[in-house]
Wavefront OBJ file of the C-alpha trace (Angstrom):
o trace
v 52.003 161.423 -72.643
v 48.961 162.033 -74.782
v 50.570 159.953 -77.517
v 50.993 157.039 -75.106
v 47.340 157.307 -74.151
v 46.293 157.017 -77.759
v 48.466 153.983 -78.304
v 47.079 152.330 -75.180
v 43.538 153.070 -76.251
v 44.152 151.588 -79.717
v 45.622 148.406 -78.198
v 42.683 148.043 -75.842
v 40.289 148.507 -78.758
v 42.019 145.798 -80.846
v 42.027 143.427 -77.900
v 38.308 144.017 -77.409
v 37.576 143.453 -81.103
v 39.692 140.279 -81.125
v 37.958 138.938 -78.042
v 34.548 139.654 -79.575
v 35.460 137.921 -82.819
v 36.896 134.962 -80.910
v 33.798 134.738 -78.772
v 31.532 134.783 -81.853
v 33.604 132.048 -83.506
v 33.336 129.961 -80.372
v 29.551 130.272 -80.397
v 29.486 129.266 -84.051
v 31.567 126.189 -83.318
v 29.174 125.178 -80.551
v 26.280 125.667 -82.947
v 27.924 123.331 -85.440
v 28.336 120.775 -82.709
v 24.650 121.082 -81.912
v 23.883 120.524 -85.585
v 26.109 117.457 -85.505
v 24.070 116.104 -82.614
v 20.924 116.685 -84.643
v 22.381 114.807 -87.573
v 23.198 111.903 -85.251
v 19.577 111.935 -84.104
v 18.461 111.624 -87.717
v 20.793 108.675 -88.114
v 19.212 107.029 -85.089
v 15.765 107.526 -86.652
v 17.026 105.896 -89.839
v 18.201 102.865 -87.892
v 14.753 102.524 -86.292
v 13.076 102.531 -89.710
v 15.271 99.714 -91.087
v 13.395 96.755 -89.403
v 10.540 97.330 -91.900
v 12.629 95.238 -94.325
v 11.692 92.171 -92.245
v 8.140 92.111 -93.740
v 8.949 89.643 -96.566
v 9.966 87.056 -93.945
v 6.578 87.461 -92.243
v 4.825 87.057 -95.600
v 6.783 83.902 -96.276
v 5.708 82.469 -92.918
v 2.050 83.365 -93.429
v 2.145 81.817 -96.896
v 3.024 78.371 -95.547
v -0.465 77.463 -94.218
v -1.977 78.189 -97.648
v 0.511 75.828 -99.280
v -0.229 73.159 -96.701
v -3.965 73.650 -97.267
v -3.502 73.169 -101.004
v -1.879 69.797 -100.323
v -4.794 68.583 -98.148
v -6.697 65.572 -99.536
v -9.784 66.194 -101.666
v -11.813 63.600 -99.719
v -11.888 63.678 -95.944
v -11.598 60.083 -94.610
v -13.596 61.082 -91.533
v -16.656 61.695 -93.762
v -16.601 58.238 -95.338
v -18.632 55.273 -94.152
v -18.739 51.606 -95.103
v -21.181 48.764 -94.787
v -23.101 46.069 -96.534
v -26.477 44.415 -96.894
v -28.015 41.011 -97.046
v -31.195 41.543 -99.052
v -34.150 39.328 -99.707
v -37.335 39.386 -101.692
v -39.529 36.369 -100.973
v -42.524 35.284 -102.993
v -43.125 34.012 -106.484
v -39.848 35.763 -107.290
v -37.207 35.119 -104.640
v -33.902 36.949 -104.581
v -31.187 36.683 -101.939
v -28.034 38.730 -102.296
v -25.212 40.666 -100.718
v -24.260 44.284 -101.341
v -21.060 45.908 -100.009
v -21.205 49.716 -100.057
v -19.174 52.855 -99.486
v -20.606 56.317 -98.843
v -19.393 59.892 -98.382
v -21.089 62.583 -96.272
v -21.382 65.858 -98.172
v -23.114 67.307 -95.102
v -23.852 65.752 -91.699
v -27.290 64.676 -93.024
v -26.811 64.183 -96.790
v -24.519 61.598 -98.387
v -23.698 59.909 -101.701
v -22.517 56.347 -102.202
v -22.064 53.303 -104.400
v -22.741 49.589 -104.062
v -21.846 46.352 -105.786
v -24.478 43.597 -105.933
v -24.431 39.849 -106.293
v -27.550 37.722 -105.907
v -29.124 34.374 -106.429
v -32.705 34.255 -107.751
v -35.438 31.693 -108.104
v -38.395 32.566 -110.323
v -41.575 30.513 -109.859
v -43.955 32.707 -111.773
v -43.968 30.348 -114.752
v -44.728 26.707 -115.344
v -41.047 25.915 -115.113
v -38.893 27.189 -112.276
v -35.859 29.247 -113.262
v -32.800 30.072 -111.201
v -29.698 32.142 -111.906
v -26.919 34.254 -110.414
v -26.904 37.956 -111.236
v -24.599 40.923 -110.567
v -24.670 44.689 -110.849
v -23.944 48.095 -109.303
v -25.833 50.989 -107.712
v -25.454 54.704 -107.030
v -27.444 56.086 -104.101
v -28.190 59.132 -101.981
v -29.315 59.263 -98.372
v -30.896 62.005 -96.314
v -31.205 61.656 -92.563
v -34.702 62.760 -91.508
v -34.111 62.028 -87.824
v -31.261 60.474 -85.886
v -32.613 56.987 -86.715
v -34.720 57.384 -89.889
v -33.398 58.246 -93.358
v -34.762 58.596 -96.901
v -33.073 56.609 -99.657
v -32.988 56.976 -103.475
v -30.975 54.582 -105.625
v -30.306 53.983 -109.300
v -29.305 50.389 -109.952
v -28.400 48.281 -112.966
v -28.371 44.487 -112.746
v -27.104 41.988 -115.277
v -29.766 39.277 -115.333
v -29.910 35.881 -116.906
v -33.230 35.995 -118.792
v -35.142 33.092 -120.259
v -37.486 33.096 -123.242
v -40.604 30.966 -123.657
v -38.557 28.202 -125.291
v -36.301 27.956 -122.228
v -33.321 29.569 -123.893
v -31.427 32.157 -121.847
v -29.529 35.346 -122.498
v -28.006 38.044 -120.270
v -29.231 41.636 -120.259
v -28.764 44.788 -118.168
v -31.978 45.847 -116.405
v -32.314 49.342 -114.834
v -34.052 50.151 -111.548
v -34.899 53.278 -109.611
v -35.518 52.440 -105.978
v -37.212 54.903 -103.634
v -37.903 54.339 -99.984
v -36.280 54.646 -96.609
v -34.548 52.913 -93.777
v -34.008 52.696 -90.052
v -30.595 52.677 -88.386
v -30.046 51.270 -84.906
v -26.709 52.054 -83.203
v -24.816 49.017 -81.900
v -21.686 50.847 -80.765
v -20.632 54.492 -80.973
v -19.722 54.191 -84.663
v -21.499 51.000 -85.803
v -25.080 50.726 -87.023
v -27.585 48.024 -87.834
v -29.810 49.115 -90.731
v -33.008 47.933 -92.382
v -34.455 49.292 -95.649
v -37.681 49.018 -97.603
v -37.458 50.130 -101.252
v -39.802 50.168 -104.236
v -38.840 50.060 -107.924
v -40.595 52.971 -109.667
v -39.221 52.334 -113.187
v -41.055 49.016 -113.594
v -38.951 47.930 -116.582
v -40.526 45.098 -118.582
v -37.724 42.790 -117.425
v -37.820 43.959 -113.812
v -38.595 41.147 -111.367
v -40.302 43.614 -109.005
v -43.762 43.831 -110.533
v -46.831 45.442 -109.025
v -44.758 47.509 -106.595
v -43.498 44.554 -104.618
v -41.246 45.836 -101.767
v -37.520 45.152 -101.737
v -36.186 44.448 -98.225
v -32.568 44.840 -97.107
v -30.951 44.258 -93.712
v -27.325 45.165 -93.120
v -24.729 47.030 -91.105
v -22.722 50.208 -91.398
v -19.591 51.748 -89.924
v -19.441 55.528 -89.662
v -22.922 56.268 -91.077
l 1 2 3 4 5 6 7 8 9 10 11 12 13 14 15 16 17 18 19 20 21 22 23 24 25 26 27 28 29 30 31 32 33 34 35 36 37 38 39 40 41 42 43 44 45 46 47 48 49 50 51 52 53 54 55 56 57 58 59 60 61 62 63 64 65 66 67 68 69 70 71 72 73 74 75 76 77 78 79 80 81 82 83 84 85 86 87 88 89 90 91 92 93 94 95 96 97 98 99 100 101 102 103 104 105 106 107 108 109 110 111 112 113 114 115 116 117 118 119 120 121 122 123 124 125 126 127 128 129 130 131 132 133 134 135 136 137 138 139 140 141 142 143 144 145 146 147 148 149 150 151 152 153 154 155 156 157 158 159 160 161 162 163 164 165 166 167 168 169 170 171 172 173 174 175 176 177 178 179 180 181 182 183 184 185 186 187 188 189 190 191 192 193 194 195 196 197 198 199 200 201 202 203 204 205 206 207 208 209 210 211 212 213 214 215 216 217 218 219 220 221 222 223 224
């Protein structure tokens, strides 16, 4: 009987040890499963980080306006204006001409421009009357002082038919530097009637505008 008790006790002990070991292994397996869940969470985080690779597409989109801006025209057509003048200087030296022009506004008040000139003259300052047709070009600047008044400076070169004391003629380029101003009267929203008074300050020896005689111009403009 005592021998049977020992055997029973040993069997119970082994069963207890086996159950303990099995229970510990089961806990370890559950811990591994928890670790697996953690690894899956890391994988989810990795997936969330991946959309950062979309940045180059955004950069490509933002780069398009710069390329379009580089292709924009150098001169803005909305800053250009056009017009022309019929000018006259009446006296011992009479000149009547036409001058088409084009200008460009660097600022709302300051502009640069160019003109072509063609005129007919009659000179009665000598014993014999002389007449001729002349042509030339001009470069000018304008500064609006008020909404209606503006200052004007202009360099001009005219090809004149000049006569000597024997009555022989030859053609020569004569320079001018006109300073003065003008008045602009609106006709419509974008059309102006203009009048200018200019004085030649170079007084070249072949200039017809002696003794600071004024040079009058009346014309029109579109967009000025």
